[in-house]
N, C-alpha and C positions, 0 to 999 in steps of 0.2 A: 390566238388561235385563228386560222383562216375561216372563210365563209363556209357554211354547210353546202355540200353539192346539191344541186337540184335533184329532187326525186325522179325527175323524168330525164335525167342526163343519158343521152344515148351512148356516150362513150363509157360511162360507168356500168351500163347494162350490157356491154359486149360480153360474149362468152369469155370465160377465163383465159383460154389460150390466146384469143384475139387481143384481149386487153393487155396481156403480158407482151405479145408481140408488138403492139403499139408502143407500149412503155419502153421496151428494149430498143425498138427502132429509134425512138426519140432520144434515148440515152446514147445510142450509137452515132447520133449526129444527123438524123433525118431532118431536113427542113420541114417547116409546117406544111408547105405546099406539097411536098412528097407524102407526108403523113395523110393529108386530106385526100390525095389521089389514091393512096393505098386503101384507105377506109372505103372510098367509093367503089373501087374495083374489086377488092378482096372481101369486103364485109358487107357491101351494099348499103352503106351508111353515109348519108351527107351530114356534114358538120360545118362549123364556123371556126374561124381563127380564135375567137374569144373562147369557145367551148374547148378547143384544143389546148389553149394556153391555160385554161383552168384545170384540165386533165393533167397537164405537165406539172403544175404546181402541187396537185394532190398526189400524184403517183411517181413522178420522177424526182422532184426535189428531195423528198425523204430518202431515196436511194442514194443520191448524191451526198447528202449530209452524212449518212451512215458510212459510205466509202471514205469520205474525208476523215471521219473519226478513226476508222480502222487504219488508214495510212498514217495518221498522226501517232497512233499507238505503236505501229511498226517502226516508224522513225525514231521514237523515243527509245525503243528496245535496241535499235541498231546503235544509237548514241551511247546507251549504257554499256552495251557489249564492247564498243570501241574504247570506252573509258577504262574498262577492266583489263584490257590488254596492253 
């Protein structure tokens, strides 16, 4: 299990919509520099690369893992269907 997030983590304390937008932006391919600029301009929050990396580990990696699992299940289903025909 990973480290427990800091209780004063600015990024984890973002309002839900902003936190999801940050997560989705990172999942869509934002570079960390772009995410930090977005945080500063849109959310009024300054952060560090280390904090953003920790946020990515907590919020993005689980989504990526779940997506991979779903894709693996879909692939298995396609293979099973192909074997039946």
